[in-house]
C-alpha positions in Angstrom: -49.0 -43.7 143.8 -45.3 -44.5 143.2 -42.8 -41.7 143.5 -39.2 -42.5 142.4 -37.8 -39.0 142.3 -35.7 -39.4 145.5 -32.1 -40.7 144.9 -30.9 -43.7 146.8 -28.5 -43.2 149.6 -27.5 -46.8 149.8 -24.2 -46.3 147.9 -21.8 -43.5 147.6 -21.8 -43.2 143.8 -19.4 -40.8 142.2 -20.2 -39.1 138.9 -18.2 -39.9 135.8 -15.0 -37.9 136.4 -11.7 -37.2 134.7 -9.2 -34.4 135.0 -8.8 -33.9 131.3 -10.9 -34.7 128.2 -9.3 -38.1 127.5 -9.8 -39.2 131.1 -13.5 -38.1 131.0 -14.0 -40.2 127.8 -12.3 -43.2 129.5 -14.5 -42.7 132.6 -17.7 -42.5 130.6 -16.8 -45.7 128.6 -16.1 -47.6 131.8 -19.3 -46.4 133.5 -21.2 -47.6 130.4 -19.7 -51.1 130.6 -19.3 -51.6 134.4 -22.2 -49.3 135.4 -21.9 -46.7 138.2 -21.5 -49.0 141.2 -18.3 -50.7 139.9 -16.4 -48.0 138.1 -14.4 -45.1 139.8 -12.4 -42.3 138.4 -9.3 -40.5 139.9 -8.9 -42.5 143.0 -6.5 -41.6 145.9 -4.5 -43.3 148.6 -3.8 -41.9 152.0 0.0 -42.6 151.6 0.9 -38.9 151.8 -1.6 -37.9 154.6 -0.1 -37.1 158.0 -2.5 -36.6 160.9 -5.3 -35.8 158.5 -3.3 -33.0 156.8 -2.4 -32.8 153.2 -3.9 -34.5 150.2 -4.1 -38.0 149.1 -1.8 -39.4 146.4 -3.3 -40.3 143.0 -3.8 -44.1 142.7 -5.0 -44.5 139.1 -7.1 -42.8 136.4 -10.0 -45.4 136.5 -10.6 -48.5 138.6 -13.3 -51.1 138.0 -13.9 -53.7 140.7 -16.4 -56.4 140.0 -16.2 -59.4 142.4 -12.7 -60.9 142.0 -12.0 -58.9 138.8 -10.0 -55.7 139.3 -9.3 -53.6 136.2 -6.9 -50.8 136.6 -6.6 -48.1 133.8 -3.9 -45.6 133.3 -4.7 -42.9 130.7 -1.9 -40.8 129.2 -2.3 -38.4 126.3 1.3 -37.5 125.2 2.0 -35.1 122.3 3.8 -36.8 119.4 6.6 -34.7 118.0 5.8 -34.7 114.3 8.7 -32.4 113.5 11.2 -35.0 114.7 12.6 -38.1 112.9 10.0 -40.9 113.4 12.2 -43.2 115.6 13.2 -40.3 117.8 9.7 -39.0 118.3 8.4 -42.6 118.8 11.0 -43.3 121.4 10.2 -40.2 123.4 6.5 -40.8 123.2 6.8 -44.4 124.1 8.8 -43.7 127.2 6.3 -41.2 128.5 3.1 -42.8 127.4 3.6 -46.6 127.6 6.5 -46.9 130.1 4.9 -44.2 132.3 1.5 -45.9 132.3 3.0 -49.3 133.1 4.9 -47.8 136.1 1.6 -46.3 137.4 -0.3 -49.5 136.8 2.2 -51.6 138.8 2.2 -49.1 141.6 -1.6 -49.1 141.8 -1.8 -52.9 141.7 0.8 -53.3 144.4 -0.8 -50.8 146.7 -4.3 -52.5 146.4 -2.7 -55.9 147.1 -1.1 -54.5 150.2 -3.7 -52.1 151.4 -7.1 -53.0 149.9 -9.0 -50.8 152.3 -6.9 -47.7 151.6 -8.3 -46.5 148.3 -10.6 -43.5 148.4 -13.0 -41.5 146.1 -11.7 -38.1 147.3 -8.4 -36.4 147.8 -9.1 -35.9 151.6 -9.5 -39.7 151.8 -12.8 -39.5 153.7 -14.9 -41.5 151.1 -13.9 -45.2 150.9 -14.9 -47.3 147.9 -18.5 -48.5 148.0 -17.3 -52.0 146.9 -14.7 -54.3 148.4 -11.2 -54.9 146.9 -10.8 -58.7 146.8 -8.0 -60.4 148.8 -4.8 -60.9 146.8 -5.2 -64.6 146.6 -8.6 -64.3 145.0 -8.1 -61.1 142.9 -7.7 -61.3 139.1 -5.9 -58.1 138.1 -6.2 -56.7 134.5 -3.9 -53.8 133.8 -4.7 -51.5 130.9 -2.6 -48.7 129.6 -4.6 -46.3 127.4 -2.1 -44.3 125.4 -3.1 -41.5 123.1 -1.3 -39.1 120.8 0.1 -41.3 118.0 -3.1 -41.8 115.9 -2.3 -39.4 113.1 1.4 -40.2 113.0 0.6 -43.9 112.8 -1.9 -43.3 110.0 0.8 -41.5 108.1 3.4 -44.2 108.7 1.1 -47.1 107.7 -0.9 -45.6 104.9 -4.5 -46.7 104.7 -5.0 -48.1 108.2 -7.0 -46.9 111.2 -3.9 -45.9 113.0 -3.9 -48.4 115.8 -0.5 -49.8 116.7 0.6 -53.1 115.1 0.8 -56.0 117.5 3.9 -58.2 117.5 5.0 -60.2 120.5 8.5 -60.8 119.1 9.0 -57.1 120.2 9.9 -57.2 123.9 10.9 -54.6 126.5 13.3 -52.0 125.1 13.0 -53.4 121.6 10.0 -51.2 121.3 12.2 -48.1 120.9 13.4 -49.5 117.5 9.9 -50.4 116.1 7.7 -47.3 115.7 4.0 -47.9 116.2 4.4 -51.5 117.2 3.4 -52.9 120.6 4.4 -56.4 121.7 5.3 -57.3 125.3 6.5 -54.1 127.1 7.3 -56.0 130.4 7.6 -59.7 129.4 8.8 -60.9 132.8 6.2 -59.0 134.9 2.4 -58.9 135.2 0.9 -58.6 131.7 -0.3 -55.1 130.6 -2.8 -54.5 127.8 -1.9 -51.5 125.7 -4.7 -49.8 123.8 -4.9 -46.5 121.9 -8.1 -44.4 121.8 -9.5 -46.2 118.7 -8.8 -49.7 120.1 -10.3 -48.8 123.5 -13.5 -47.4 122.0 -13.9 -50.4 119.6 -13.5 -52.9 122.5 -16.0 -51.0 124.7 -18.4 -50.8 121.8 -18.3 -54.5 121.1 -17.8 -55.9 124.6 -19.9 -53.5 126.8 -20.6 -55.8 129.8 -18.2 -56.8 132.5 -18.6 -60.5 131.6 -17.8 -60.0 127.9 -14.9 -57.6 128.6 -13.1 -59.7 131.2 -13.5 -62.8 129.0 -11.8 -60.9 126.2 -9.0 -59.6 128.4 -8.3 -63.1 129.8 -8.3 -64.7 126.3 -6.2 -61.9 124.9 -3.6 -62.3 127.6 -3.4 -66.0 127.1 -3.1 -65.6 123.3 -0.3 -63.1 123.5 1.7 -64.7 126.3 1.1 -68.5 126.5 -0.2 -70.2 123.4 2.4 -69.2 120.7 6.0 -68.1 120.5 5.0 -65.1 118.4 1.6 -63.5 117.7 1.2 -60.6 115.3 -1.8 -58.6 114.1 -2.4 -55.7 111.8 -3.9 -53.7 114.6 -6.2 -54.4 117.6 -9.3 -54.1 115.4 -8.2 -57.2 113.5 -7.6 -59.1 116.8 -11.0 -58.1 118.1 -12.8 -58.9 114.9 -11.2 -62.4 114.8 -12.4 -62.9 118.4 -15.9 -61.9 117.6 -16.0 -64.1 114.4 -14.9 -67.4 115.9 -16.7 -69.5 118.5 -15.5 -72.6 120.3 -18.7 -74.0 121.5 -20.5 -71.2 123.3 -17.3 -69.1 123.9 -15.6 -66.7 121.6 -12.1 -67.6 120.5 -9.3 -66.0 118.4 -8.8 -69.0 116.2 -11.6 -71.0 114.4 -12.7 -74.3 116.0 -12.2 -76.2 112.7 -8.6 -75.1 112.3 -7.0 -78.6 112.0 -3.2 -78.6 111.8 -0.8 -81.5 111.8 1.1 -79.9 114.6 0.7 -77.0 117.0 2.0 -73.8 115.3 4.6 -71.7 117.0 3.3 -68.4 115.5 0.1 -66.9 114.2 -0.6 -63.7 112.2 -4.0 -61.9 112.0 -4.0 -60.0 108.7 -5.8 -56.8 107.8 -9.2 -58.0 106.4 -11.0 -59.3 109.5 -12.4 -56.0 110.7 -13.9 -54.9 107.4 -15.5 -58.3 106.8 -17.0 -58.2 110.3 -18.6 -54.8 109.8 -20.4 -56.0 106.7 -21.4 -59.5 107.8 -25.1 -60.1 107.9 -24.8 -62.2 111.1 -23.0 -59.5 112.9 -25.4 -56.8 111.8 -28.3 -59.0 112.9 -26.6 -59.5 116.3 -26.3 -55.7 116.8 -30.0 -55.3 116.0 -31.1 -58.2 118.2 -29.0 -56.8 121.1 -31.0 -53.6 121.3 -33.6 -55.0 123.7 -30.8 -56.1 126.1 -30.1 -52.6 127.1 -33.3 -52.5 129.1 -31.5 -54.9 131.4 -28.7 -52.3 131.9 -31.3 -49.7 132.6 -32.9 -51.9 135.3 -29.6 -52.5 137.0 -28.7 -48.8 137.0 -32.2 -48.0 138.4 -31.8 -50.5 141.3 -28.3 -49.0 142.0 -29.5 -45.4 142.2 -33.0 -45.8 143.5 -33.1 -49.1 145.3 -33.9 -49.0 149.1 -35.1 -52.1 151.0 -36.8 -49.9 153.5 -39.4 -48.9 151.0 -41.1 -52.3 151.2 -39.4 -54.1 154.1 -38.7 -51.6 156.9 -38.1 -54.5 159.2 -35.2 -55.7 157.1 -31.8 -54.2 157.7 -29.1 -55.2 155.2 -25.7 -53.6 154.8 -24.8 -52.1 151.4 -22.2 -54.8 150.9 -25.0 -57.4 150.8 -27.0 -55.4 148.3 -23.9 -55.0 146.1 -23.5 -58.8 146.0 -27.1 -59.1 144.8 -26.8 -56.4 142.2 -23.5 -58.0 141.0 -25.4 -61.2 140.2 -27.6 -59.5 137.6 -24.8 -57.2 136.4 -22.6 -60.2 135.7 -24.7 -61.4 132.8 -23.2 -61.2 129.3 -24.8 -59.3 126.5 -26.4 -62.4 125.0 -27.9 -63.5 128.4 -29.2 -59.9 128.9 -30.9 -60.2 125.5 -32.6 -63.5 126.5 -33.6 -62.1 129.9 -35.0 -58.9 128.5 -37.1 -60.9 126.0 -38.5 -63.0 128.8 -39.6 -59.9 130.7 -41.1 -58.3 127.6 -43.0 -61.5 126.7 -44.3 -61.7 130.2 -45.7 -58.2 129.9 -47.3 -58.9 126.6 -49.0 -62.0 127.9 -50.3 -60.1 130.9 -52.1 -57.4 129.0 -55.1 -59.7 128.2 -55.6 -60.5 131.9 -55.4 -57.2 133.8 -56.5 -58.7 137.2 -54.3 -61.8 137.1 -50.9 -62.4 138.5 -48.3 -63.8 136.1 -44.9 -65.2 136.6 -42.1 -66.5 134.3 -39.1 -68.5 135.4 -35.8 -68.5 133.4 -32.9 -70.8 134.2 -29.6 -71.5 132.5 -30.0 -75.2 131.9 -26.3 -75.6 131.0 -25.0 -74.5 134.4 -28.0 -74.8 136.8 -26.5 -72.0 138.9 -29.2 -69.5 139.1 -32.9 -69.1 138.4 -34.8 -65.9 137.6 -38.3 -65.3 138.8 -40.1 -62.5 136.9 -43.4 -61.6 138.6 -46.1 -59.2 137.4 -48.8 -58.6 140.0 -51.7 -56.2 139.8 -52.9 -53.8 142.5 -56.1 -54.8 144.2 -59.2 -52.5 144.4 -59.0 -50.1 147.4 -55.4 -51.1 148.1 -52.9 -48.3 148.7 -49.7 -48.4 146.7 -47.6 -48.8 149.8 -49.6 -51.8 150.8 -49.4 -53.2 147.3 -45.6 -52.9 147.2 -45.4 -54.8 150.5 -47.7 -57.5 149.3 -45.9 -57.8 146.0 -42.6 -58.2 147.8 -43.9 -61.0 149.9 -45.4 -62.7 146.9 -42.0 -62.5 145.1 -40.3 -64.0 148.1 -42.8 -66.9 148.2 -42.2 -67.6 144.5 -38.4 -67.5 145.0 -38.4 -69.8 148.0 -41.0 -72.2 146.6 -39.1 -72.5 143.3 -36.6 -74.6 145.2 -39.3 -77.3 145.3 -39.4 -77.5 141.5 -35.6 -76.9 141.0 -33.8 -78.6 143.8 -30.4 -78.5 142.1 -30.5 -74.6 141.9 -29.3 -72.7 145.0 -29.7 -69.0 143.9 -33.0 -67.5 143.0 -33.2 -63.9 141.7 -36.7 -62.4 141.7 -37.9 -59.2 140.0 -41.4 -57.9 140.4 -43.2 -55.3 138.2 -46.4 -53.3 138.0 -49.1 -54.8 135.8 -49.0 -53.2 132.3 -52.8 -52.7 132.5 -52.5 -50.4 135.6 -54.8 -47.4 135.9 -52.3 -45.2 137.7 -49.2 -43.3 136.7 -45.6 -44.2 137.6 -44.1 -47.6 138.3 -41.7 -49.4 140.5 -39.6 -52.6 140.4 -38.5 -54.9 143.2 -35.4 -57.0 143.3 -34.8 -60.0 145.6 -32.0 -62.6 145.9 -32.7 -65.8 147.8 -30.0 -68.4 148.5 -31.1 -71.9 149.5 -28.7 -74.8 149.4 -30.5 -77.6 151.2 -34.0 -77.9 152.6 -34.7 -79.9 155.7 -37.8 -82.0 155.7 -39.5 -79.5 157.9 -38.6 -76.6 155.6 -39.7 -78.6 152.6 -43.1 -79.4 154.2 -43.6 -75.7 155.1 -42.8 -74.4 151.6 -45.3 -77.0 150.2 -48.0 -75.6 152.4 -47.1 -72.0 151.3 -47.1 -73.1 147.6 -50.4 -74.9 147.9 -52.0 -72.0 149.9 -51.0 -69.5 147.2 -51.8 -71.8 144.4 -48.4 -71.2 142.7 -45.8 -73.3 140.8 -48.1 -76.3 140.6 -46.9 -79.7 139.3 -48.6 -79.2 136.0 -46.5 -76.2 135.1 -44.9 -76.4 131.7 -41.3 -76.1 130.9 -39.8 -74.9 127.6 -36.2 -75.4 126.6 -34.5 -73.2 124.0 -31.0 -72.3 122.8 -30.2 -68.7 122.1 -27.7 -67.9 119.4 -25.5 -64.8 119.6 -25.6 -64.4 115.9 -29.1 -64.9 114.4 -27.6 -65.8 111.0 -24.6 -68.1 111.1 -22.6 -66.5 108.2 -20.2 -65.0 110.7 -18.4 -68.3 111.0 -17.7 -69.8 107.6 -14.6 -71.8 106.7 -13.3 -69.1 104.4 -12.7 -66.9 107.5 -9.6 -68.9 108.3 -7.9 -67.6 105.2 -6.8 -64.6 107.1 -4.7 -66.6 109.5 -1.1 -67.4 108.8 0.7 -69.9 111.0 4.3 -70.6 111.4 5.6 -74.2 112.0 7.7 -75.2 115.0 11.3 -74.2 114.7 10.5 -71.3 112.4 9.0 -68.3 114.2 7.4 -65.4 112.6 10.0 -62.8 113.6 11.2 -62.7 110.0 7.6 -62.6 108.6 6.6 -59.8 111.0 9.7 -57.8 110.1 9.0 -58.4 106.3 5.5 -57.0 106.8 6.7 -54.0 108.6 9.3 -53.3 105.9 6.5 -53.7 103.2 4.4 -51.1 105.1 7.4 -48.7 105.2 8.1 -49.1 101.5 4.4 -48.6 100.7 4.5 -45.4 102.8 7.5 -44.1 100.9 5.9 -45.0 97.5 2.8 -43.1 98.4 4.8 -40.0 99.3 6.6 -39.9 95.9 
């Protein structure tokens, strides 16, 4: 019977690390979103090693590498001097927390671009990363400065808010020293850096907890703050995030509503302070959170394949390097939260339909009809009488491969087939196992086509009378999340009149409100 107590040795997987408490929190958040194979804490370079002596130099606090996306985190928890005048304390904190993080981030990015193979998991630089750093011409770098220490001071300064910094892109470079608890563009002429405090970071990871969703947000956020408008301002990261979750342009999230019709392109936009509260009470949003629960079984499957997967269990004749396995795992880990929900439903439905036929094999195919890039094959196969479990696993793996290859006959435009095989739910033994297989087929020669037709007919699978169902999954089960009244929170400035004065007015109003509340 199956035994999965032995940990996989396919990948060198570090545990969630962190030197201090804030770094440990960051590491755990990243491992939740990126899973254990693509997230690494406290990395080192061999820059200071000489003839194997000494210790490596710290590279960054957390690094996430997923295909061509490279996310570098710097985490700094700097004490805010509450006993000093606000501008003085803010300037000192900003220099150490934000400016210090940015220097570390640029240094780490430049090192990885120059020496992509010289980043290590340990200070002795003996354990290289289990994934490959992409070449500079392909890499998409996302730099994130996590800055902690101002939460309570910011709450006191802007009475009644969560304490996250205001966002105002009219504040650039050294201007930040004159604007307490405001973050704009710290390095406007260099690679963009996202600046989040602890509240912002946790909110983002809570709402965008897959690599696909998070990188989509980071790309859209960078574009919004640097390219689309002269000035962008927001009453905290939570308002920006809520606006992004509320609005959809087609099937993609957007910061501004699709039906925002203006006579001319605005030069400035302001996200006021009601988005986040409205989001948290919206019935569509609440229904989404409930509907997403099943999707976390997909995360569990990926993590199980990472830590326990070993091709030698069912195909001892097949020798594949860990890099090939990582590419296969990356395909299923690259799915968004919505797609994971859809895929998890397909697996569950297949299990439920299998219960009534305990001796029958059952398969379900799931494709993304909009892109036609990849097709999933979910196979449930029962064990035969007098068949050992090892023999059953080998047979099931060959069945899965046959389904994946023969699927090319029914879906000639699709080139990538991802198969997963499971024990039958009506099994009479304890334990269980799962198989994962990725088959890539671009073009079939006539000889290959004829051979697969013989295999398909011999196994009696994927017959021409198979039925296809088409459906569209909605991220929000109830559409109230995107009503026209949501646009009331946006304020736009016309060309020739930026929002510098408006942003300044709002900051002054907040300061006056704080003073009135202290009287």
